[in-house]
C-alpha positions as CSV (number, residue, x, y, z in Angstrom):
1,M,-11.7,-24.3,50.7
2,A,-14.1,-21.5,49.9
3,D,-17.8,-20.5,50.2
4,I,-20.7,-21.1,47.8
5,Q,-19.2,-18.6,45.4
6,A,-16.4,-21.0,44.6
7,I,-17.9,-22.5,41.5
8,H,-18.4,-19.1,39.8
9,S,-15.0,-18.0,41.0
10,V,-13.1,-20.8,39.3
11,G,-14.7,-20.1,35.9
12,N,-14.3,-16.4,36.3
13,S,-10.7,-16.8,37.3
14,L,-9.9,-19.0,34.3
15,V,-11.5,-16.5,31.9
16,T,-9.7,-13.6,33.5
17,Y,-6.4,-15.5,33.3
18,L,-6.8,-16.2,29.6
19,R,-8.0,-12.6,28.9
20,N,-5.0,-11.0,30.7
21,S,-2.4,-13.3,29.1
22,Y,-3.7,-13.0,25.5
23,P,-0.5,-11.6,23.8
24,E,-0.5,-8.3,21.9
25,P,0.5,-9.6,18.5
26,L,-2.5,-12.1,18.5
27,A,-4.8,-9.5,20.0
28,T,-4.0,-7.0,17.2
29,D,-4.4,-9.5,14.3
30,H,-7.1,-11.7,15.9
31,R,-9.3,-9.7,18.2
32,C,-11.2,-11.9,20.7
33,Q,-13.5,-11.5,23.7
34,F,-13.2,-13.9,26.6
35,R,-16.4,-14.8,28.4
36,L,-17.8,-17.1,31.0
37,L,-21.2,-18.2,29.6
38,S,-24.4,-19.5,31.2
39,S,-26.8,-21.8,29.4
40,G,-29.1,-18.8,28.6
41,Q,-26.3,-16.8,27.2
42,L,-25.1,-19.7,25.1
43,A,-28.6,-20.0,23.5
44,D,-28.3,-16.4,22.3
45,E,-26.2,-16.8,19.2
46,D,-26.5,-13.1,18.3
47,D,-24.6,-12.4,21.5
48,L,-21.7,-14.4,20.1
49,A,-21.5,-12.5,16.8
50,T,-18.0,-11.3,17.5
51,T,-15.0,-13.6,17.8
52,T,-15.2,-15.1,21.3
53,L,-13.5,-17.7,23.4
54,S,-16.1,-19.0,25.8
55,L,-16.0,-21.1,28.9
56,Y,-19.2,-23.0,29.6
57,L,-19.8,-25.1,32.7
58,Y,-21.8,-28.1,31.5
59,R,-21.5,-30.5,34.4
60,V,-20.7,-30.6,38.1
61,T,-19.8,-33.9,39.8
62,I,-19.0,-35.0,43.3
63,N,-15.3,-35.8,43.7
64,D,-15.2,-39.5,44.8
65,Y,-11.8,-39.3,46.4
66,L,-12.4,-36.4,48.8
67,R,-16.2,-36.6,49.3
68,N,-15.9,-37.7,53.0
69,R,-12.6,-36.1,53.8
70,G,-12.5,-33.2,56.3
71,P,-10.5,-30.0,55.9
72,M,-6.8,-30.5,55.3
73,D,-5.8,-27.9,57.8
74,D,-8.1,-29.2,60.6
75,P,-8.9,-32.9,60.3
76,T,-10.7,-32.8,63.7
77,T,-13.5,-30.6,62.4
78,P,-16.7,-32.7,62.2
79,Q,-18.1,-30.8,59.2
80,V,-17.0,-32.2,55.9
81,P,-16.7,-29.7,52.9
82,L,-18.5,-30.4,49.6
83,S,-15.9,-31.6,47.1
84,V,-16.8,-31.1,43.4
85,D,-15.2,-31.3,40.0
86,L,-16.3,-28.8,37.4
87,H,-16.6,-29.9,33.7
88,Y,-16.0,-27.1,31.2
89,L,-16.2,-26.7,27.5
90,L,-13.7,-24.2,26.0
91,T,-15.2,-23.0,22.7
92,V,-14.2,-20.6,20.0
93,W,-16.9,-18.6,18.2
94,A,-15.3,-17.2,15.0
95,G,-16.3,-16.3,11.5
96,N,-13.2,-18.0,9.9
97,S,-11.1,-21.0,10.4
98,L,-7.8,-19.2,11.0
99,D,-9.2,-17.3,14.1
100,E,-10.9,-20.4,15.3
101,H,-7.8,-22.6,15.1
102,L,-5.3,-20.0,16.4
103,I,-7.3,-18.9,19.4
104,L,-8.2,-22.4,20.5
105,A,-4.6,-23.6,20.1
106,W,-3.3,-20.6,22.0
107,A,-5.8,-21.2,24.9
108,M,-5.0,-24.9,25.1
109,R,-1.3,-24.1,25.2
110,Q,-1.8,-21.6,28.0
111,I,-3.7,-24.0,30.1
112,H,-1.2,-26.7,29.4
113,L,1.7,-24.5,30.6
114,H,-0.3,-23.2,33.6
115,P,-2.6,-26.0,34.7
116,V,-3.0,-24.8,38.3
117,L,-5.1,-22.0,39.8
118,D,-3.9,-21.1,43.3
119,V,-5.0,-18.4,45.7
120,S,-3.0,-15.7,43.8
121,S,-4.9,-16.4,40.5
122,L,-8.4,-17.2,42.0
123,T,-10.8,-14.3,42.2
124,P,-11.2,-13.3,45.9
125,E,-15.1,-13.3,46.2
126,A,-15.1,-16.9,47.3
127,G,-12.8,-16.5,50.3
128,W,-10.1,-18.8,49.1
129,R,-7.4,-19.8,51.6
130,K,-3.7,-20.0,51.3
131,G,-3.5,-23.8,50.5
132,D,-6.4,-23.9,48.0
133,V,-5.3,-25.2,44.6
134,I,-7.5,-26.1,41.6
135,H,-6.0,-28.3,38.9
136,L,-7.1,-28.0,35.2
137,I,-7.1,-31.4,33.6
138,P,-7.9,-32.1,29.9
139,A,-11.0,-34.3,29.7
140,E,-11.4,-36.8,26.9
141,L,-14.9,-36.9,25.7
142,S,-16.1,-39.5,23.3
143,N,-17.6,-38.3,20.1
144,E,-21.0,-39.5,21.4
145,D,-20.7,-37.6,24.6
146,L,-19.6,-34.4,22.8
147,M,-22.5,-34.7,20.4
148,R,-25.0,-35.2,23.2
149,I,-23.8,-32.0,24.9
150,W,-24.1,-30.0,21.7
151,D,-27.5,-31.6,20.8
152,A,-28.8,-30.4,24.2
153,L,-27.6,-26.8,23.4
154,T,-29.4,-24.4,21.1
155,P,-26.4,-23.3,18.9
156,S,-25.0,-25.7,16.4
157,Y,-21.7,-27.4,17.1
158,R,-18.6,-25.3,17.4
159,L,-14.9,-26.3,17.8
160,S,-14.4,-27.0,21.5
161,F,-12.3,-28.8,24.0
162,S,-13.2,-30.0,27.5
163,Y,-11.5,-29.5,30.9
164,I,-12.1,-30.6,34.4
165,A,-11.3,-28.2,37.3
166,R,-10.5,-30.5,40.2
167,V,-11.1,-30.3,43.2
168,V,-13.3,-27.4,44.3
169,R,-14.0,-27.7,48.1
170,I,-16.9,-25.7,49.4
171,D,-17.0,-25.1,53.2
172,P,-20.2,-25.7,55.1
173,D,-21.7,-22.6,56.8
174,Q,-20.0,-21.9,60.1
175,V,-22.1,-23.0,63.1
176,A,-22.0,-20.6,66.0
177,D,-19.8,-21.9,68.8
178,S,-21.9,-23.3,71.6
179,R,-21.5,-25.6,74.5
180,P,-21.9,-29.2,73.7
181,V,-25.3,-30.7,74.5
182,V,-25.2,-33.2,77.3
183,V,-27.8,-35.8,77.7
184,A,-27.8,-37.3,81.2
185,T,-29.6,-40.4,82.3
186,R,-29.8,-41.7,85.8
187,F,-29.5,-45.4,86.4
188,G,-30.1,-46.9,89.8
189,W,-29.4,-50.4,91.1
190,S,-30.2,-52.3,94.1
191,T,-29.5,-55.7,95.5
192,R,-32.4,-58.2,95.5
193,E,-32.6,-60.8,98.2
194,A,-33.2,-64.3,97.1
195,G,-36.9,-65.2,97.4
196,A,-38.1,-61.6,97.5
């Protein structure tokens, strides 16, 4: 589990992983930038003039299976972390079909071969713990869903593939330790005599 920087950390970690593992022969012949984009950056097509592999978070959902489950390492803790799934579009912005196809195929293969982000590959700003693991799962989007996403975005459709990063658990803020609050009530009883 991590703090509120966890969502950004997952996207940043995935982009960093792809950037660092892009092999030299491809990098020489098919130069590419790797970027985590916001909605505002995605709307600026001039910003994507060079060949770019982008990761765009288009949806966040509550994970139904872990929504009410406490921390794995301390099940007695009363505070339940927020468990979310992150829905990403991996998109190639290129001026020719060869770059577009090669870069997307390479990125999909990399994620297929390494579908897990653990504490060693997650950026540290979110305060990840030893047992934190994020699984990258291919997400099948119907043509209608894919077109709805691209219709809502300013740039026209680009070749893309969707993934779900599952499960990102965000810790609640720590409450300062204090003594438990005790509410006391006094009850009294007495015996009544018959007829009184």
